[in-house]
C-alpha positions as a Markdown table, in Angstrom:
| # | Residue | x | y | z |
|---|---|---|---|---|
| 1 | Unk | -56.8 | -17.1 | -18.1 |
| 2 | Unk | -60.0 | -18.1 | -19.9 |
| 3 | Unk | -59.6 | -21.3 | -21.7 |
| 4 | Unk | -62.2 | -23.7 | -23.1 |
| 5 | Unk | -61.4 | -26.0 | -20.2 |
| 6 | Unk | -62.1 | -23.3 | -17.6 |
| 7 | Unk | -65.4 | -22.5 | -19.3 |
| 8 | Unk | -66.4 | -26.1 | -19.4 |
| 9 | Unk | -66.0 | -26.5 | -15.6 |
| 10 | Unk | -67.4 | -23.1 | -14.7 |
| 11 | Unk | -64.1 | -21.5 | -13.7 |
| 12 | Unk | -65.1 | -17.9 | -14.1 |
| 13 | Unk | -63.5 | -14.9 | -12.6 |
| 14 | Unk | -66.6 | -14.0 | -10.5 |
| 15 | Unk | -66.6 | -17.3 | -8.6 |
| 16 | Unk | -65.1 | -17.4 | -5.1 |
| 17 | Unk | -61.7 | -18.9 | -5.0 |
| 18 | Unk | -62.8 | -21.9 | -3.0 |
| 19 | Unk | -65.2 | -22.9 | -5.7 |
| 20 | Unk | -62.4 | -22.5 | -8.3 |
| 21 | Unk | -60.2 | -24.8 | -6.3 |
| 22 | Unk | -63.0 | -27.4 | -5.8 |
| 23 | Unk | -63.9 | -27.4 | -9.4 |
| 24 | Unk | -60.2 | -27.7 | -10.4 |
| 25 | Unk | -59.8 | -30.7 | -8.1 |
| 26 | Unk | -62.8 | -32.4 | -9.6 |
| 27 | Unk | -61.7 | -31.7 | -13.1 |
| 28 | Unk | -58.2 | -32.9 | -12.4 |
| 29 | Unk | -59.5 | -36.2 | -10.9 |
| 30 | Unk | -61.7 | -36.7 | -14.0 |
| 31 | Unk | -58.7 | -36.2 | -16.3 |
| 32 | Unk | -56.7 | -38.8 | -14.3 |
| 33 | Unk | -59.6 | -41.2 | -14.5 |
| 34 | Unk | -59.7 | -40.7 | -18.3 |
| 35 | Unk | -55.9 | -41.2 | -18.4 |
| 36 | Unk | -56.1 | -44.5 | -16.6 |
| 37 | Unk | -58.7 | -45.7 | -19.0 |
| 38 | Unk | -56.7 | -44.9 | -22.1 |
| 39 | Unk | -56.0 | -48.0 | -24.2 |
| 40 | Unk | -52.4 | -49.3 | -24.3 |
| 41 | Unk | -52.7 | -51.3 | -27.5 |
| 42 | Unk | -50.7 | -50.4 | -30.5 |
| 43 | Unk | -48.6 | -47.7 | -28.9 |
| 44 | Unk | -47.0 | -45.6 | -31.6 |
| 45 | Unk | -43.5 | -45.8 | -30.0 |
| 46 | Unk | -41.9 | -44.9 | -33.3 |
| 47 | Unk | -43.1 | -41.3 | -32.8 |
| 48 | Unk | -40.7 | -40.8 | -29.8 |
| 49 | Unk | -37.7 | -38.7 | -30.8 |
| 50 | Unk | -34.4 | -39.2 | -28.9 |
| 51 | Unk | -30.8 | -37.9 | -29.4 |
| 52 | Unk | -28.6 | -40.0 | -31.7 |
| 53 | Unk | -27.7 | -43.4 | -30.4 |
| 54 | Unk | -30.7 | -43.7 | -28.1 |
| 55 | Unk | -33.4 | -46.3 | -28.6 |
| 56 | Unk | -36.8 | -46.7 | -26.8 |
| 57 | Unk | -39.0 | -49.7 | -26.5 |
| 58 | Unk | -42.1 | -50.7 | -24.6 |
| 59 | Unk | -41.1 | -52.7 | -21.5 |
| 60 | Unk | -44.7 | -53.2 | -20.4 |
| 61 | Unk | -48.1 | -51.9 | -21.7 |
| 62 | Unk | -50.3 | -53.5 | -19.0 |
| 63 | Unk | -49.6 | -51.1 | -16.0 |
| 64 | Unk | -52.7 | -48.9 | -15.9 |
| 65 | Unk | -52.1 | -45.3 | -14.6 |
| 66 | Unk | -48.5 | -46.2 | -13.7 |
| 67 | Unk | -46.8 | -43.5 | -11.6 |
| 68 | Unk | -43.7 | -43.7 | -9.4 |
| 69 | Unk | -41.3 | -46.7 | -9.8 |
| 70 | Unk | -39.0 | -48.4 | -7.4 |
| 71 | Unk | -36.5 | -51.3 | -8.0 |
| 72 | Unk | -35.4 | -53.9 | -5.6 |
| 73 | Unk | -32.0 | -55.5 | -5.7 |
| 74 | Unk | -33.6 | -58.7 | -6.9 |
| 75 | Unk | -34.7 | -57.0 | -10.1 |
| 76 | Unk | -38.3 | -56.5 | -9.2 |
| 77 | Unk | -39.8 | -53.3 | -10.5 |
| 78 | Unk | -42.6 | -51.9 | -8.5 |
| 79 | Unk | -45.0 | -49.3 | -9.8 |
| 80 | Unk | -47.6 | -47.3 | -8.0 |
| 81 | Unk | -50.8 | -46.0 | -9.7 |
| 82 | Unk | -53.6 | -43.6 | -9.4 |
| 83 | Unk | -56.3 | -46.3 | -9.7 |
| 84 | Unk | -55.8 | -48.2 | -6.5 |
| 85 | Unk | -53.3 | -50.9 | -7.7 |
| 86 | Unk | -49.6 | -51.6 | -7.0 |
| 87 | Unk | -47.8 | -53.6 | -9.6 |
| 88 | Unk | -44.7 | -55.8 | -9.6 |
| 89 | Unk | -42.8 | -56.6 | -12.7 |
| 90 | Unk | -40.1 | -59.3 | -12.6 |
| 91 | Unk | -37.2 | -58.1 | -14.9 |
| 92 | Unk | -34.5 | -60.2 | -16.5 |
| 93 | Unk | -32.1 | -58.9 | -19.2 |
| 94 | Unk | -34.2 | -55.8 | -19.8 |
| 95 | Unk | -37.4 | -57.8 | -20.3 |
| 96 | Unk | -40.5 | -58.5 | -18.1 |
| 97 | Unk | -40.7 | -62.2 | -17.3 |
| 98 | Unk | -43.8 | -61.9 | -15.0 |
| 99 | Unk | -46.3 | -59.4 | -13.9 |
| 100 | Unk | -48.1 | -59.3 | -10.5 |
| 101 | Unk | -50.8 | -57.1 | -8.8 |
| 102 | Unk | -49.6 | -57.0 | -5.2 |
| 103 | Unk | -52.3 | -54.6 | -3.9 |
| 104 | Unk | -55.7 | -53.2 | -5.0 |
| 105 | Unk | -58.3 | -51.0 | -3.4 |
| 106 | Unk | -55.7 | -48.5 | -2.0 |
| 107 | Unk | -56.5 | -44.8 | -2.0 |
| 108 | Unk | -54.4 | -43.4 | -4.9 |
| 109 | Unk | -51.2 | -45.4 | -4.2 |
| 110 | Unk | -49.0 | -43.3 | -6.5 |
| 111 | Unk | -45.8 | -43.5 | -4.5 |
| 112 | Unk | -43.6 | -46.5 | -3.9 |
| 113 | Unk | -40.2 | -46.8 | -2.2 |
| 114 | Unk | -38.2 | -50.0 | -1.5 |
| 115 | Unk | -35.9 | -50.5 | 1.5 |
| 116 | Unk | -34.4 | -53.5 | 3.3 |
| 117 | Unk | -36.8 | -56.0 | 1.8 |
| 118 | Unk | -39.9 | -53.9 | 2.3 |
| 119 | Unk | -42.0 | -51.9 | -0.1 |
| 120 | Unk | -43.5 | -48.7 | 1.2 |
| 121 | Unk | -46.6 | -47.3 | -0.5 |
| 122 | Unk | -48.3 | -43.9 | -0.2 |
| 123 | Unk | -52.1 | -43.8 | 0.0 |
| 124 | Unk | -53.1 | -40.2 | 0.6 |
| 125 | Unk | -53.5 | -40.1 | 4.4 |
| 126 | Unk | -51.6 | -43.3 | 5.0 |
| 127 | Unk | -48.2 | -44.9 | 4.3 |
| 128 | Unk | -48.4 | -48.7 | 4.3 |
| 129 | Unk | -45.7 | -51.3 | 3.9 |
| 130 | Unk | -45.4 | -54.8 | 2.4 |
| 131 | Unk | -42.8 | -56.9 | 4.2 |
| 132 | Unk | -40.6 | -59.4 | 2.4 |
| 133 | Unk | -42.5 | -58.6 | -0.7 |
| 134 | Unk | -39.9 | -59.8 | -3.2 |
| 135 | Unk | -40.5 | -63.4 | -2.0 |
| 136 | Unk | -44.3 | -63.2 | -2.0 |
| 137 | Unk | -45.3 | -61.7 | -5.3 |
| 138 | Unk | -47.8 | -64.4 | -6.0 |
| 139 | Unk | -49.2 | -64.3 | -2.4 |
| 140 | Unk | -48.6 | -60.7 | -1.2 |
| 141 | Unk | -49.0 | -60.0 | 2.5 |
| 142 | Unk | -51.6 | -57.6 | 3.7 |
| 143 | Unk | -50.4 | -54.1 | 4.0 |
| 144 | Unk | -49.1 | -52.9 | 7.4 |
| 145 | Unk | -49.9 | -49.3 | 8.4 |
| 146 | Unk | -46.8 | -47.2 | 8.9 |
| 147 | Unk | -48.8 | -44.1 | 9.6 |
| 148 | Unk | -52.4 | -43.1 | 9.1 |
| 149 | Unk | -52.1 | -39.5 | 10.4 |
| 150 | Unk | -51.4 | -37.6 | 7.2 |
| 151 | Unk | -53.9 | -35.1 | 5.8 |
| 152 | Unk | -56.9 | -36.6 | 4.0 |
| 153 | Unk | -57.3 | -34.0 | 1.2 |
| 154 | Unk | -57.1 | -35.4 | -2.3 |
| 155 | Unk | -56.2 | -32.1 | -3.9 |
| 156 | Unk | -52.5 | -32.6 | -4.3 |
| 157 | Unk | -52.8 | -35.4 | -1.8 |
| 158 | Unk | -51.2 | -38.3 | -3.7 |
| 159 | Unk | -47.5 | -38.5 | -3.1 |
| 160 | Unk | -44.1 | -39.4 | -4.5 |
| 161 | Unk | -42.1 | -40.9 | -1.7 |
| 162 | Unk | -38.4 | -41.9 | -1.3 |
| 163 | Unk | -35.8 | -42.8 | 1.2 |
| 164 | Unk | -33.0 | -40.3 | 1.6 |
| 165 | Unk | -29.3 | -40.9 | 2.4 |
| 166 | Unk | -30.2 | -40.4 | 6.1 |
| 167 | Unk | -32.4 | -43.5 | 6.1 |
| 168 | Unk | -35.5 | -41.4 | 6.5 |
| 169 | Unk | -38.7 | -41.7 | 4.4 |
| 170 | Unk | -39.4 | -38.4 | 2.7 |
| 171 | Unk | -43.1 | -37.7 | 2.4 |
| 172 | Unk | -44.6 | -34.5 | 1.0 |
| 173 | Unk | -48.0 | -32.9 | 1.4 |
| 174 | Unk | -49.2 | -30.6 | -1.3 |
| 175 | Unk | -51.3 | -27.6 | -0.9 |
| 176 | Unk | -55.0 | -28.6 | -0.6 |
| 177 | Unk | -55.9 | -26.0 | -3.2 |
| 178 | Unk | -54.7 | -24.2 | -6.3 |
| 179 | Unk | -53.8 | -21.1 | -4.2 |
| 180 | Unk | -54.5 | -20.6 | -0.6 |
| 181 | Unk | -52.7 | -19.9 | 2.7 |
| 182 | Unk | -52.7 | -23.3 | 4.5 |
| 183 | Unk | -51.0 | -24.4 | 7.7 |
| 184 | Unk | -47.4 | -24.4 | 6.3 |
| 185 | Unk | -46.2 | -27.0 | 8.8 |
| 186 | Unk | -48.8 | -29.5 | 7.4 |
| 187 | Unk | -49.4 | -28.5 | 3.8 |
| 188 | Unk | -47.3 | -27.2 | 0.9 |
| 189 | Unk | -44.3 | -28.8 | 2.5 |
| 190 | Unk | -41.9 | -31.7 | 2.3 |
| 191 | Unk | -41.4 | -33.8 | 5.4 |
| 192 | Unk | -39.6 | -36.9 | 6.6 |
| 193 | Unk | -40.2 | -39.7 | 9.1 |
| 194 | Unk | -38.5 | -42.7 | 10.5 |
| 195 | Unk | -39.2 | -46.0 | 8.6 |
| 196 | Unk | -41.7 | -46.9 | 11.4 |
| 197 | Unk | -43.7 | -43.7 | 10.8 |
| 198 | Unk | -42.4 | -41.9 | 13.9 |
| 199 | Unk | -40.7 | -38.5 | 14.2 |
| 200 | Unk | -42.4 | -36.9 | 11.2 |
| 201 | Unk | -41.0 | -33.4 | 10.7 |
| 202 | Unk | -41.2 | -30.6 | 8.2 |
| 203 | Unk | -37.9 | -30.0 | 6.5 |
| 204 | Unk | -38.9 | -27.5 | 3.8 |
| 205 | Unk | -41.8 | -25.1 | 3.3 |
| 206 | Unk | -43.4 | -23.1 | 0.5 |
| 207 | Unk | -43.7 | -26.0 | -1.9 |
| 208 | Unk | -47.0 | -26.1 | -3.7 |
| 209 | Unk | -46.8 | -29.7 | -4.9 |
| 210 | Unk | -43.6 | -31.7 | -5.3 |
| 211 | Unk | -44.2 | -35.0 | -7.2 |
| 212 | Unk | -40.5 | -35.8 | -7.7 |
| 213 | Unk | -37.3 | -35.6 | -5.7 |
| 214 | Unk | -33.8 | -37.1 | -5.5 |
| 215 | Unk | -30.4 | -36.6 | -3.8 |
| 216 | Unk | -27.3 | -35.5 | -5.7 |
| 217 | Unk | -25.0 | -38.5 | -6.1 |
| 218 | Unk | -21.9 | -36.5 | -5.0 |
| 219 | Unk | -23.2 | -33.9 | -2.4 |
| 220 | Unk | -26.2 | -36.0 | -1.2 |
| 221 | Unk | -28.2 | -32.8 | -1.2 |
| 222 | Unk | -32.0 | -32.9 | -1.8 |
| 223 | Unk | -33.3 | -31.6 | -5.2 |
| 224 | Unk | -37.0 | -31.6 | -6.1 |
| 225 | Unk | -39.5 | -30.5 | -8.7 |
| 226 | Unk | -42.5 | -28.3 | -7.8 |
| 227 | Unk | -45.7 | -27.5 | -9.8 |
| 228 | Unk | -46.6 | -23.9 | -10.2 |
| 229 | Unk | -50.0 | -22.4 | -9.4 |
| 230 | Unk | -52.8 | -22.2 | -12.0 |
| 231 | Unk | -55.0 | -19.4 | -13.2 |
| 232 | Unk | -52.3 | -16.7 | -13.8 |
| 233 | Unk | -52.3 | -17.2 | -17.6 |
| 234 | Unk | -50.7 | -19.5 | -20.2 |
| 235 | Unk | -47.1 | -18.5 | -19.5 |
| 236 | Unk | -46.7 | -18.1 | -15.8 |
| 237 | Unk | -45.6 | -19.1 | -13.3 |
| 238 | Unk | -43.0 | -21.7 | -14.2 |
| 239 | Unk | -42.7 | -25.1 | -12.7 |
| 240 | Unk | -39.5 | -25.3 | -10.7 |
| 241 | Unk | -36.4 | -27.4 | -10.1 |
| 242 | Unk | -35.2 | -26.7 | -6.6 |
| 243 | Unk | -32.2 | -27.5 | -4.4 |
| 244 | Unk | -32.4 | -27.8 | -0.6 |
| 245 | Unk | -28.9 | -28.2 | 0.8 |
| 246 | Unk | -30.2 | -27.9 | 4.4 |
| 247 | Unk | -33.4 | -28.2 | 6.3 |
| 248 | Unk | -35.7 | -25.3 | 7.1 |
| 249 | Unk | -35.6 | -23.5 | 3.7 |
| 250 | Unk | -38.7 | -21.8 | 2.4 |
| 251 | Unk | -39.5 | -21.8 | -1.4 |
| 252 | Unk | -42.2 | -19.2 | -1.3 |
| 253 | Unk | -45.6 | -20.7 | -1.9 |
| 254 | Unk | -48.2 | -19.1 | -1.7 |
| 255 | Unk | -46.5 | -15.7 | -1.5 |
| 256 | Unk | -44.1 | -15.9 | -4.4 |
| 257 | Unk | -43.9 | -18.2 | -7.4 |
| 258 | Unk | -40.9 | -19.3 | -9.5 |
| 259 | Unk | -38.6 | -16.9 | -7.5 |
| 260 | Unk | -39.8 | -13.6 | -8.9 |
| 261 | Unk | -43.7 | -13.6 | -9.3 |
| 262 | Unk | -45.5 | -12.1 | -6.3 |
| 263 | Unk | -48.9 | -13.8 | -5.9 |
| 264 | Unk | -51.6 | -11.2 | -6.6 |
| 265 | Unk | -53.6 | -12.3 | -3.5 |
| 266 | Unk | -51.0 | -13.4 | -1.0 |
| 267 | Unk | -47.8 | -11.7 | -2.0 |
| 268 | Unk | -48.4 | -8.1 | -1.2 |
| 269 | Unk | -46.7 | -8.3 | 2.3 |
| 270 | Unk | -43.8 | -10.5 | 1.2 |
| 271 | Unk | -40.8 | -9.8 | -1.1 |
| 272 | Unk | -39.7 | -12.6 | -3.3 |
| 273 | Unk | -36.2 | -12.0 | -2.0 |
| 274 | Unk | -37.3 | -13.5 | 1.3 |
| 275 | Unk | -37.5 | -17.0 | -0.2 |
| 276 | Unk | -35.2 | -19.5 | -2.0 |
| 277 | Unk | -35.4 | -19.1 | -5.8 |
| 278 | Unk | -35.4 | -22.2 | -8.0 |
| 279 | Unk | -32.3 | -23.6 | -9.6 |
| 280 | Unk | -34.1 | -23.7 | -12.9 |
| 281 | Unk | -37.5 | -22.6 | -14.3 |
| 282 | Unk | -39.0 | -25.5 | -16.2 |
| 283 | Unk | -41.8 | -23.8 | -18.1 |
| 284 | Unk | -45.4 | -22.9 | -17.1 |
| 285 | Unk | -47.8 | -25.7 | -16.7 |
| 286 | Unk | -45.5 | -28.4 | -18.0 |
| 287 | Unk | -46.4 | -30.5 | -14.9 |
| 288 | Unk | -42.8 | -31.6 | -13.9 |
| 289 | Unk | -43.2 | -34.8 | -11.9 |
| 290 | Unk | -40.7 | -37.6 | -11.3 |
| 291 | Unk | -37.0 | -36.7 | -11.4 |
| 292 | Unk | -33.8 | -38.7 | -11.0 |
| 293 | Unk | -30.0 | -38.2 | -11.3 |
| 294 | Unk | -28.4 | -40.4 | -13.9 |
| 295 | Unk | -25.4 | -42.4 | -12.6 |
| 296 | Unk | -25.5 | -45.4 | -14.9 |
| 297 | Unk | -22.7 | -46.9 | -17.0 |
| 298 | Unk | -24.6 | -47.0 | -20.4 |
| 299 | Unk | -25.2 | -43.5 | -21.6 |
| 300 | Unk | -22.4 | -41.2 | -22.8 |
| 301 | Unk | -20.1 | -39.8 | -20.1 |
| 302 | Unk | -21.6 | -36.3 | -20.2 |
| 303 | Unk | -24.9 | -37.7 | -19.0 |
| 304 | Unk | -23.4 | -38.7 | -15.7 |
| 305 | Unk | -25.0 | -36.8 | -12.7 |
| 306 | Unk | -27.4 | -34.9 | -14.9 |
| 307 | Unk | -31.1 | -34.9 | -14.1 |
| 308 | Unk | -34.0 | -36.5 | -16.0 |
| 309 | Unk | -37.4 | -35.0 | -15.4 |
| 310 | Unk | -40.8 | -36.4 | -16.6 |
| 311 | Unk | -43.1 | -33.6 | -17.8 |
| 312 | Unk | -46.6 | -34.9 | -17.5 |
| 313 | Unk | -48.0 | -32.1 | -19.7 |
| 314 | Unk | -50.4 | -29.2 | -19.3 |
| 315 | Unk | -54.1 | -29.5 | -18.9 |
| 316 | Unk | -55.0 | -25.9 | -18.4 |
| 317 | Unk | -53.2 | -24.0 | -21.2 |
| 318 | Unk | -54.6 | -22.8 | -24.5 |
| 319 | Unk | -51.7 | -24.5 | -26.3 |
| 320 | Unk | -50.4 | -27.7 | -24.7 |
| 321 | Unk | -46.8 | -28.0 | -23.5 |
| 322 | Unk | -44.8 | -30.8 | -21.8 |
| 323 | Unk | -45.6 | -34.4 | -22.6 |
| 324 | Unk | -41.9 | -35.2 | -22.7 |
| 325 | Unk | -38.8 | -36.0 | -20.7 |
| 326 | Unk | -36.3 | -33.2 | -20.2 |
| 327 | Unk | -32.6 | -33.3 | -19.3 |
| 328 | Unk | -31.1 | -30.7 | -17.0 |
| 329 | Unk | -27.4 | -30.2 | -16.9 |
| 330 | Unk | -26.3 | -28.3 | -13.8 |
| 331 | Unk | -23.4 | -28.0 | -11.4 |
| 332 | Unk | -23.7 | -29.6 | -8.0 |
| 333 | Unk | -24.1 | -26.2 | -6.4 |
| 334 | Unk | -27.0 | -25.4 | -8.6 |
| 335 | Unk | -25.1 | -23.0 | -10.9 |
| 336 | Unk | -25.1 | -22.8 | -14.7 |
| 337 | Unk | -28.3 | -24.9 | -15.4 |
| 338 | Unk | -29.3 | -25.6 | -18.9 |
| 339 | Unk | -32.1 | -27.7 | -20.3 |
| 340 | Unk | -32.6 | -29.8 | -23.3 |
| 341 | Unk | -35.4 | -32.1 | -24.6 |
| 342 | Unk | -34.4 | -35.8 | -24.2 |
| 343 | Unk | -37.5 | -37.6 | -25.3 |
| 344 | Unk | -40.6 | -36.2 | -27.0 |
| 345 | Unk | -43.4 | -37.3 | -29.3 |
| 346 | Unk | -46.2 | -38.2 | -26.9 |
| 347 | Unk | -47.9 | -35.0 | -27.9 |
| 348 | Unk | -49.2 | -35.0 | -31.5 |
| 349 | Unk | -49.1 | -32.1 | -33.9 |
| 350 | Unk | -52.8 | -31.6 | -33.5 |
| 351 | Unk | -52.3 | -31.4 | -29.7 |
| 352 | Unk | -53.9 | -34.8 | -29.0 |
| 353 | Unk | -51.7 | -36.9 | -26.8 |
| 354 | Unk | -51.2 | -40.7 | -26.7 |
| 355 | Unk | -49.0 | -40.7 | -23.6 |
| 356 | Unk | -48.0 | -38.7 | -20.5 |
| 357 | Unk | -44.6 | -39.3 | -18.8 |
| 358 | Unk | -45.0 | -39.6 | -15.0 |
| 359 | Unk | -41.6 | -40.9 | -13.6 |
| 360 | Unk | -38.1 | -41.8 | -14.7 |
| 361 | Unk | -35.9 | -44.4 | -13.2 |
| 362 | Unk | -32.3 | -45.5 | -14.2 |
| 363 | Unk | -31.7 | -49.2 | -13.9 |
| 364 | Unk | -28.4 | -50.7 | -12.8 |
| 365 | Unk | -27.4 | -51.6 | -16.4 |
| 366 | Unk | -27.6 | -47.9 | -17.2 |
| 367 | Unk | -30.8 | -47.9 | -19.2 |
| 368 | Unk | -33.6 | -45.5 | -18.3 |
| 369 | Unk | -37.2 | -46.4 | -17.5 |
| 370 | Unk | -40.1 | -44.0 | -18.2 |
| 371 | Unk | -43.6 | -44.6 | -16.7 |
| 372 | Unk | -46.7 | -43.3 | -18.6 |
| 373 | Unk | -49.9 | -43.2 | -16.7 |
| 374 | Unk | -52.0 | -42.2 | -19.7 |
| 375 | Unk | -51.0 | -45.2 | -21.9 |
| 376 | Unk | -50.6 | -47.5 | -18.9 |
| 377 | Unk | -47.0 | -48.3 | -20.0 |
| 378 | Unk | -43.4 | -48.4 | -19.0 |
| 379 | Unk | -40.7 | -47.7 | -21.6 |
| 380 | Unk | -37.0 | -48.6 | -21.6 |
| 381 | Unk | -34.4 | -46.3 | -23.1 |
| 382 | Unk | -31.0 | -47.7 | -24.1 |
| 383 | Unk | -27.9 | -46.3 | -25.9 |
| 384 | Unk | -25.4 | -47.7 | -28.3 |
| 385 | Unk | -22.7 | -45.8 | -30.1 |
| 386 | Unk | -24.1 | -44.6 | -33.5 |
């Protein structure tokens, strides 16, 4: 693929792959810096299109580069970022009553997870925690290191994190490149650890970069999104929605992509049939990030146990795609998946964008939050019978 973006950053076919990957990493970081600087004033929320009966509003427009969200039982919404800050928003009746910055100067603290009074935050090579944070929003404690032994690479190094039904903290590590053959026990994988950082183990391999995962509310099986590789053209490979009912499964990277595309460099000695295929193909370069199952009481009954996925949007395609929230309707065993657009309008007809969804989070009242790292905003979606 030879796009204007590739030409701008010198991504030419003759260059060695390592330089392609380094330049891609630099370019992607620059794009994220630009995103965090985007103004949040006068957000054109009226451009967002939703199914009948749904309504969207700006919950907060002062959360720069907002990424993963986590909610405490006291109604404190925590948001990680890619600019070093961690935010806390006090919620009451669907509104923000107070905003706090509980941490700054962290290394890309994109991931947040709350458990037993403690907030866990990913910071590339470290996981840190903030104890009793709900009661100390105005005077947050210093972060305590849970582990500082994770890889230091920033290419796919920022992390979505979450606690599973087993009480373990799930922490992925993306591939340190666009396409390469890394140590598959330490990169391109999803792992888990005890809450104190001990017993870190790999539970799934062949995952290029998952930035969203959740557990099925009935089966408690792990599902996750995965971002496909770049530089194979506009229309391949697809991003993936995957299901991992057991540990030890291999999803193919770097040998096979999207279940049926052998990598031109690494796939010659491996059949795609050796690996677990995706439950659903989400589209090439849509940048599928945060995903959650919907279990709330507000939306219509047919939304229950379906999946919402934030599509951050393409940066390396001749025509942009993504920049929306999708809904996936699928059986618990992964059969009969179908997709439909839930929210769109962040991408303008001229292909300029004013927002980029990064995560989704259902609230106890059944409304749905959407974080937007480009606009520095968090939106709230509600439903009432038309």
